[in-house]
ZATORRO-732830 format. One record per residue: x negated, y, z negated of N, C-alpha, C in turn. Coordinates in steps of 0.001 Angstrom, whole numbers, plus 500000, padded with zeros to 6 digits. Layout:
N
XYZXYZXYZ;...
***
This chain:
438
657365366252195287658568365416195192659485365955194097;660786366066194403661753366621193460662068365584192392;662050365987191150662373365103190024663853364725190090;664177363396190060665580362988190112666394363536188955;665730363828187844666453364396186699666992365783187027;666276366505187918666782367820188327668037367665189182;668031366664190081669238366369190864670399366027189928;670098365201188948671127364751188007671694365940187220;670796366791186749671229367956185968672106368883186802;671720369071188063672492369939188957673878369355189226;673919368034189475675205367375189721676112367451188502;675552367190187340676348367229186106676950368618185893;676161369630186164676648371000186005677810371277186960;677684370821188216678749371031189200680017370276188835;679851369045188326681028368258187952681775368903186793;681048369324185785681685369913184602682370371239184914;681813371979185873682393373284186234683428373179187351;683660371944187824684619371677188916684172372304190243;682869372573190365682354373157191605681787372107192554;681784370847192119681294369770192988682276369549194130;681738369361195331682562369029196497682678367510196557;683906367010196598684159365571196558684573365065197937;683959363987198376684367363331199610685033361999199280;686151361726199899686833360441199715687009359819201099;686421358656201298686474357989202601687573356927202578;688611357165203365689760356268203419690892356805202564;691942357328203204693061357927202467694275357005202484;694076355801201969695164354833201874695741354790200480;696193353602200058696845353453198759695901353729197593;694598353593197819693601353882196789693046355294196968;692623355608198180691925356859198430692764358113198262;694013358083198735694831359298198661695163359681197216;695658358750196376695877359136194972694609359617194278;693458359017194630692195359452194037691858360871194475;691994361148195772691712362487196292692620363527195648;693891363190195511694856364105194887694484364364193431;694044363323192733693672363468191321692506364443191165;691498364330192021690377365262191960690819366682192301;691640366807193339692095368137193765692931368813192677;693751368027191988694574368586190908693722369150189782;692535368578189594691637369054188533690763370214188982;691014370722190187690323371912190643689172371682191592;688866370423191908687785370130192851688252370350194291;687339370756195145687591370788196584687318369377197096;688300368795197823688191367413198274688322367343199794;687372366651200408687437366357201842687717364871201996;688822364536202643689174363141202854688848362718204275;688064361663204417687741361132205747688785360081206090;689532360317207141690594359395207569690552359279209090;690396358039209572690269357816211008691607357805211743;692692357603211014694018357583211635694493359025211855;694609359473213120694987360874213372696372361232212845;697297360281212863698644360580212363698614360827210857;697782360081210152697653360301208712696992361646208416;695969361975209173695308363278208971696296364415209162;697081364306210208698052365356210504699066365502209366;699523364360208851700504364396207761699915365048206513;698715364644206136698090365209204939697909366710205076;697419367157206223697154368583206413698429369404206559;699551368696206710700867369353206673701556369135205332;700798368592204364701314368322203012702461367321203035;702326366314203895703324365247203961702659363931203560;703271363230202607702671361998202096703271360767202763;702442359739202943702892358447203465702697357354202410;702376357783201182702176356869200060703229357160199004;703928356123198536704996356308197556704534357037196294;703320356733195845702848357278194576702380358725194672;702359359287195870701993360692196058703170361412196714;703681362400196044704843363140196543704406364346197379;705265364725198315704992365928199122704790367154198223;705568367192197143705491368341196229704139368421195524;703442367278195422702090367278194858701075367777195874;701268367364197117700328367727198164700382369206198523;701585369749198560701773371101199079700866372144198419;700843372271197080699981373302196490698492373028196709;698111371758196809696703371416197006696242371777198412;697079371485199390696757371831200778696807373349200968;697802373980200373697954375429200504696750376171199926;696233375692198788695081376344198139693752375843198698;693836375003199747692650374444200423691789373616199482;692441372932198558691740372017197670691651370617198271;692488370334199254692500369014199886692647369165201389;691764368512202114691808368551203575691402367187204125;692113366729205145691790365471205803691046365756207101;689904365103207293689083365295208490688646363927209013;688038363921210199687587362646210757686080362546210900;685374363639210717683935363657210940683156363467209636;682188362562209671681325362325208518680347363474208291;680140364298209294679153365377209184679427366294208001;680713366512207693681063367425206603680614366886205254;680400365557205182680024364958203906678580365246203526;677810365815204440676452366231204090676477367278202983;677570368029202932677704369071201916678340368560200627;678885367352200662679555366801199489678543366482198397;678996366602197146678145366259196004678387364823195551;679617364373195657679970363000195302680868362438196397;680616361170196766681369360530197847681915359201197343;683238359032197413683893357792196986684352357017198221;683973355756198291684313354901199433685515354044199069;686634354243199782687890353536199484688458352925200764;687691352044201384688123351448202649688584350008202423;689366349455203361689883348090203189688782347035203208;688999345967202440688106344800202459688976343550202597;689480343275203791690385342135203994689624340811204089;690372339747204316689791338446204634689971338211206128;689037337457206730689240337090208127690139335857208212;690370335325209388691305334220209569690846332946208868;689558332873208532689020331713207820688873331979206324;689506333061205853689461333472204452688037333794203990;687249334320204903685912334803204586685991336321204384;685209336862203449685237338315203228684875339095204498;685664340116204774685397341000205904685050342377205343;683763342635205224683327343931204690682787344826205804;683306344618206999682839345405208138683097346892207947;684210347244207283684510348663207051683490349277206093;683121348526205064682126349014204105680779349203204799;680394348246205621679124348354206357679128349565207281;680244349766207983680331350893208922680223352222208187;680876352323207037680806353551206252679377353811205788;678721352771205273677349352928204793676415353352205935;676625352781207110675815353165208280676033354632208639;677294355052208618677607356448208937677021357410207906;677113357020206639676584357888205585675067358011205667;674399356957206114672938356997206184672448358092207119;673293358494208062672893359517209042673017360938208503;673800361099207435674033362466206932673662362628205459;673206361533204835672902361564203404671805362578203100;671935363263201981670899364221201559670557363957200093;669502364566199657669073364403198268670098364987197298;670241364309196173671096364836195112672546364405195181;672905363532196119674300363094196233674564361829195422;675805361676194990676274360464194322677234359741195256;676991358454195478677886357626196291678460356535195400;679797356398195430680466355378194623681343354514195527;681101353218195483681949352274196206683102351864195302;684349351995195799685534351577195043686197350350195655;685918350052196894686565348937197590686236347616196901;687252346803196653687054345513196000686237344585196885;685244343936196286684362343091197071683672342082196170;682786341285196729682099340258195941680889340856195220;680485340250194105679335340754193353678068340751194203;677411341892194237676194342040195020676342342974196200;677568343317196559677794344135197754677115345505197655;677263346156196510676702347504196363675195347505196571;674517346528195948673058346510195995672506345798197232;673239344803197738672726344009198852673175344514200223;674299345227200263674858345672201547674806347199201684;675336347903200685675433349359200782674073350025200580;673369349631199545672096350287199207671083350274200356;670760349114200934669757349135202016670190349948203224;671468349987203502671947350787204638671798352271204348;672118352678203131671953354093202780670486354499202794;669607353581202431668174353903202409667569354010203804;668343353633204833667874353878206200667745355376206475;668342356171205596668239357628205711666822358114205420;666007357218204826664669357622204413664631358060202962;665806358114202328665902358499200918665902357255200036;665452357415198799665338356305197870666487356331196869;667209355185196799668327355064195866667831355146194427;668551355883193594668182356020192191667219357158191936;666613357683193011665688358803192876666158360003193698;666342359756194989666793360844195870668314360974195881;668999359846195787670460359855195684670863358792194669;672124358864194223672599357972193165673713357083193721;673785355864193206674722354884193760675355354054192647;676673353868192730677385353101191706678585352390192319;679118351447191554680378350783191912681383351045190805;682600351403191204683698351600190249684966351045190875;685411349864190438686547349215191094687835350012190983;688545350071192111689858350728192080690799349921191196;691672350634190519692712350001189710694023350717190003;694578350390191148695818351035191579696948350024191547;698039350385190902699225349535190863700368350309191513;700571350141192837701593350930193533702963350846192861;703594351995192708704934352039192135704968352103190627;703824351960189968703786351978188510703726353420188027;704831353900187452704907355293187024704237355521185673;704029354443184924703382354570183615701867354637183752;701311353721184539699859353667184677699434354299186002;699277355603185956698817356378187105697284356418187077;696683357092188051695224357198188101694664357724186787;695282358754186240694780359384185017694860358456183812;695885357614183785696128356787182607695339355484182585;694768355088183713694074353800183796692577353992183555;691997353322182571690557353435182325689745353016183545;688609353652183717687707353361184825686478352603184327;686054351602185092684814350893184836683785351370185856;682566351679185406681522352116186329680216351387186031;679516351004187089678198350393186957677289350910188048;676217351577187671675298352154188644674058351306188835;673281351619189886672063350862190177670948351209189193;671096352318188489670180352672187403670958353522186405;670324353860185317671012354575184242671556355916184711;670769356628185510671221357942185984672472357821186850;672497356807187706673660356604188576674906356286187754;674747355450186723675878355107185866676398356341185141;675506357127184574675923358309183819676635359321184709;676123359509185919676751360463186834678130359997187273;678257358702187627679555358172188041680553358254186903;680098357959185687680978358041184518681456359472184300;680544360415184430680917361824184253681902362260185329;681679361819186561682587362177187651684012361748187324;684174360500186924685527359994186678686131360518185383;685291360940184456685841361527183218686557362847183486;686337363417184647687046364656185000688506364376185374;688829363098185681690196362812186154690894361670185416;690167360882184610690810359784183895690585359934182399;691393359227181626691357359380180172690189358654179525;689720357555180158688665356758179538687793356105180603;686494356085180379685544355437181280684711354436180491;684583353235181024683769352194180387682549351934181263;681362352139180707680126351950181451679607350520181281;679182349921182395678567348591182342677149348670182893;676403347572182747674968347606182993674561347611184461;675468347237185366675081347150186777676301347131187680;676116347391188966677233347259189907677777345832189949;676913344830189796677353343439189861678349343113188754;678109343656187573679053343445186462680392344091186793;680353345306187322681591346008187666682329345293188796;681583344779189768682201344043190880682855342754190385;682169342035189495682716340793188955683911341061188044;683843342148187296684957342511186403686256342658187171;686172343325188313687370343525189131687940342187189599;687059341284190015687523339981190481688127339177189332;687539339290188147688102338584186989689523339057186706;689752340359186787691102340898186569692120340192187457;691801340100188728692786339587189681692815338066189758;691681337412189469691700335953189360692571335543188179;692459336279187084693295336026185904694777336052186272;695166337053187031696568337175187421696955336070188401;696073335797189364696369334758190358696575333394189713;695690333045188787695761331740188126697031331618187282;697363332675186555698552332612185700699850332637186501;699847333352187617701025333328188494701184331945189103;700070331337189499700125329976190052700658328993189023;700212329143187782700691328266186715702202328360186553;702726329583186503704166329736186280704955329351187535;704354329527188730705018329060189953705142327536189948;704083326865189524704134325406189453705137324954188395;705170325664187279706153325361186233707573325553186746;707768326592187578709092326865188123709572325708188997;708670325163189819709029324027190679709386322810189832;708587322567188788708866321439187891710191321631187166;710427322849186658711675323123185936712886322933186837;712768323319188100713879323133189041714206321647189168;713177320820189280713384319374189380714039318809188120;713709319392186981714214318898185695715502319587185266;716025320465186144717244321221185851717098322069184582;715956322745184492715676323665183389715464325052183978;716011326081183342715876327460183816714516328013183382;713590328190184341712255328678184018712295330062183401;713258330884183811713347332249183288713721332236181803;714600331316181424714960331182180011713764330652179213;713002329745179819711802329215179171710808330342178886;710601331208179856709649332312179679710120333270178594;711413333587178604711949334478177576711734333896176183;711899332584176057711674331939174766710203331993174383;709319331737175341707886331752175059707409333148174662;708057334172175194707679335555174892707874335915173421;708676335136172713708922335458171303707700335187170433;706737334422170952705504334177170200704671335449170195;704325335951169000703645337253168943702154337207169240;701611336054169545700181335945169840699964334780170800;698873334837171541698456333700172352699277333430173600;700222334323173939701008334113175161701240335449175840;701053335474177150701339336654177967702266336220179096;703433336853179230704383336400180248703962336733181681;704019335757182537703918335924183988705175335305184574;705546335742185768706814335326186322706648334696187703;707477333688187996707408333064189323707982333988190384;707754333636191637708279334441192733708085333738194054;708377334429195145708293333807196471706870333711197008;705896334149196229704507334188196670703885335476196172;702637335700196524701958336910196061701610337802197246;701581339105196998701288340054198064700469341206197550;700259342186198418699488343356198054698040343244198507;697237344212198081695864344318198558694853343641197642;695297343018196552694335342466195595694481340966195371;695573340554194750695682339175194264695585338133195374;696170338348196562696026337311197598694614337218198182;693796338258197965692489338328198625691308338134197686;691332338808196549690148338883195698689622337535195212;690492336596194795689956335307194354689129334604195429;689492334790196691688744334151197776687371334806197973;687268336099197627685966336759197658685012336081196677;685523335800195474684686335175194462684370333725194835;685364333010195344685146331610195740684088331524196838;684125332469197773683140332497198865681741332756198323;681616333728197444680302334073196892679762332941196014;680647332254195297680220331187194398679514330062195147;679933329824196386679311328745197181677831329021197446;677456330287197451676046330658197622675202330126196465;675861329904195326675166329409194140675466327932193878;676055327279194876676349325858194744677513325541193837;678394326509193624679549326321192737680831326290193563;681639325253193367682974325199193972683989325608192919;684612326753193122685567327274192140686924326613192360;687023325339191969688216324539192239689468325137191606;689328325606190385690456326160189652691033327370190382;690130328267190806690536329498191490691178329180192842;690551328273193589691066327934194913692398327202194836;692564326362193816693833325660193634694965326651193354;694667327646192527695670328674192238696097329374193522;695114329687194374695438330324195650696319329445196515;696030328150196543696827327220197351698269327145196849;698442327087195529699796327011194955700596328260195313;699978329419195125700685330670195418701015330801196906;700112330331197753700351330426199200701479329516199671;701771328476198912702819327531199310704211327945198840;704308329001198038705615329411197516706607329825198608;706180330515199677707150330800200745707762329530201335;706952328474201477707478327197201978708514326630201013;708237326775199726709186326290198713710502327046198795;710424328355199012711650329164199140712466328695200336;711802328442201451712508327960202646713149326591202380;712481325752201620713059324453201245714326324642200418;714305325615199507715500325905198701716664326343199595;716348327175200584717383327632201522717952326441202286;717079325629202795717504324475203597718365323514202775;717944323217201560718707322305200699720073322885200356;720106324187200050721375324830199685722351324830200863;721840325082202059722706325051203246723199323639203524;722313322654203362722712321253203590723869320855202686;723835321304201452724898320970200508726222321594200920;726174322619201740727390323243202255727745322735203650;727028321683204073727313321090205380726754321873206541;725746322709206280725141323511207339723675323109207524;723158323346208702721735323143208948721047324493209015;719763324502208739719012325757208809718929326260210247;718818325346211190718780325725212593720073326451212971;719913327604213533721018328449214004721799329131212871;721438328876211615722072329614210518721546331047210504;722366331959210014721970333364209914721476333622208490;720230334091208397719605334317207095719257335799206945;719630336378205815719291337768205505718216337789204434;717072338361204766715985338507203794716073339912203203;716279339984201903716429341273201231715107341655200574;714423342589201211713150343072200709711961342455201413;711128343303202030709873342827202620708650343464201965;708849344461201118707738344991200332707275343898199377;705996343913199015705501342817198185705925342942196723;706399344127196304706945344285194955708029345349194997;708794345445193934709974346302193924709642347790193994;710514348511194684710542349969194703709298350624195309;708639349927196244707519350518196973707662350170198460;706849350809199293706922350566200736705769349704201247;704924349234200346703732348476200730704104347025201041;703913346594202286704258345217202661703031344401203057;701839344890202672700618344137202976700642342777202270;700382341733203037700320340356202530701624339917201861;702726340569202176703985340236201523704438338816201847;704842338045200832705345336689201088706629336692201915;707345337805201926708566337898202735708287337650204207;707141338142204669706792337969206086706553336501206407;705923335789205484705700334354205685707041333606205672;707930334008204798709262333387204729709994333586206053;709944334807206576710607335106207850710023334247208974;708702334142209024708051333343210063708438331867209966;708474331340208740708829329932208543710280329666208943;711156330582208599712577330434208959712751330460210475;712018331350211131712134331438212586711586330185213268;710539329608212688709995328367213240711018327235213177;711890327313212178712945326308212039714211326718212789;714072327750213627715119328220214539716325328830213829;716075329410212665717129330189212011717123331597212602;718279332250212563718386333650212989718150334518211754;717093335326211787716672336053210581716686337561210806;717274338277209857717184339726209800716778340118208395;716306341348208245715933341781206902716472343172206616;716547343476205326716866344828204878715856345225203816;715378346442203905714523346990202860714667348503202878;715164349087201789715365350548201764714070351340201834;712940350679201616711645351363201619710820351093202875;711176350065203625710372349659204788711268349593206018;711142350576206888712027350655208055711669349649209135;710371349307209236709965348306210219708673347641209781;708488346388210224707278345637209909706847344859211145;705592344481211147705076343622212208705015342197211689;705687341300212379705707339898211978705404339015213172;704272338304213083703898337350214122703891337995215519;703374339212215584703253339903216859704456340701217288;705550340621216525706776341355216875707067342433215835;707769343471216271708208344521215355709634344227214921;709846344113213630711176343884213081711661345173212434;712967345423212531713547346643211974714553346300210880;714551347119209841715474346910208735716918347115209207;717790346167208859719203346237209226720025346738208043;721163347364208358722031347780207265722855346593206761;723419346744205589724124345620204968725375345213205743;725957346163206438727166345825207210726862344764208257;725713344871208918725344343902209948724847342589209346;724434342637208072723916341432207423725011340581206783;726201341152206617727263340448205901727683339142206570;727372338987207840727739337762208547726761336622208268;725747336874207464724723335868207198725283334701206385;724739333522206628725120332330205875724433332278204519;723312332984204424722547332950203170721696334214203064;721598334751201862720720335889201595719601335437200668;718391335909200950717247335620200085716812336931199428;716907336994198119716385338168197419714888337947197249;714121338516198162712669338342198154711971339451197383;712611340630197316712076341761196558713230342375195785;713079342510194493714185342957193633714218344481193495;714432345181194605714491346640194571715611347130193658;715342348220192951716341348810192063717533349363192839;717324349715194109718387350292194933719494349284195261;719196348020195179720184347024195587721338346927194591;722530346799195141723745346567194345723945345052194287;723506344453193200723502342992193122724904342401192986;725815343158192419727204342697192381727777342622193791;727456343612194611727920343621195998727276342466196779;725987342214196520725308341098197183725998339787196848;726372339632195589727057338409195159728412338267195845;729099339399196049730416339357196708730285339088198205;729283339690198827729227339705200289728623338456200926;727793337741200192727113336597200794727595335278200186;727822334285201028728324332994200525727285332209199737;726010332569199925724927331848199261723773332819199043;723180332805197845722079333714197518720935332919196886;719755333018197499718549332437196915717823333561196192;717803333490194874717242334560194056715825334182193617;714815334786194250713426334446193927712846335321192818;713618336305192347713084337273191379713910337364190099;714892336503189944715819336569188808716545337910188768;716808338466189944717477339763190048718953339686189658;719536338492189732720968338323189468721239337916188015;720259338104187147720396337623185766721568338247185025;721931339476185394723041340153184723724395339747185285;724396338973186360725644338598187020726296337370186396;725583336727185482726098335483184928725879334323185897;726252333148185496726051331982186345727089331944187453;726642331618188647727535331497189797727046330359190668;727957329528191185727548328437192067726950328938193378;727166330225193688726633330808194919725150331153194806;724642331237193562723277331722193337722349330561192991;721281330456193754720237329461193501718976330215193089;718555330015191840717337330700191373716108329839191667;714996330504191816713760329814192124713362328857190997;
***
């Protein structure tokens, strides 16, 4: 029997010399930047991507992710440091494999880890001794050891001895130019000490700092704490925003005043709802798992409910503003500005804008949208296309749902008779009776 320490020593040597072959499963918003980061440091990277159009784009050095530029891909693809493939068979030769697949919620807000299970099943067929497998997909505590580990051991190999296994939560903030993959510290927790040390060494090749924890469960819970923290605080400020509106107080001015306190306060901002791949989903993962232990996470679930109701609140603001002008929402023309879930990116996953559009259509309003980053979206089974501003000028009301830097807010103020500003994007325009802030 081969000593696992020999496997570990061999892997460490390959990682330090940049001779380790890296596999990244899933080339989306998490996987592609990660693959590029490894390739930039001199590693050969094989990306497993089931979408043929994405594979074709990557192998032609064309990016579909805002945070990865074509100019970054070109030298990596040209030097054969990065290649997108569809077959798991090639991963038998990989030294380290990072799993970056989606973990959505189902229609009942139950965790859907079917992609993680499928990947683990596929890997079990090609796994060999001496490999490191790291799960990055956000999930509930216990997934690495209770779901991934037993499936990988169907290979006949023993975790922690024949192969190494760890969890390291992704920390990707799309559109953030300051905190890139390299600048964001990594947390790693392995199933044993050797797995933790190897995963930590792997990520130290591409990030500035790695924090080791005692187990995958700690690392899995840490990720959920990060996003529950944000969800709860966003819910708090959203609720405050509704109260301030009733009391005729500007919530944005309140926050600016609170920010002057040099300790004990961190600013969060209200908005039309929450979007993206983390905050709308992760708290429900923890709430679901907590029930297994007889715990009802009322605080966490309440925060989710408040944030989910913000699109309805925005529609109420539109309806009230139109009523004051003697118009009804039915048959009114509404322009939604921005469908990406945050400014200056093309990611519209879980975007509150889509819920706003659906609610407006249910009330029989005529709705169009504009987004310089998103040419088309799927809403309630239909494909919607971004309209130019010339066609939107006939709208009775514009909703600033995403505060893209590309927008000319002075022009928006001139062109639309009514503006619902959910992001405080018009703050530099001064007070105007045409603008209703959230």
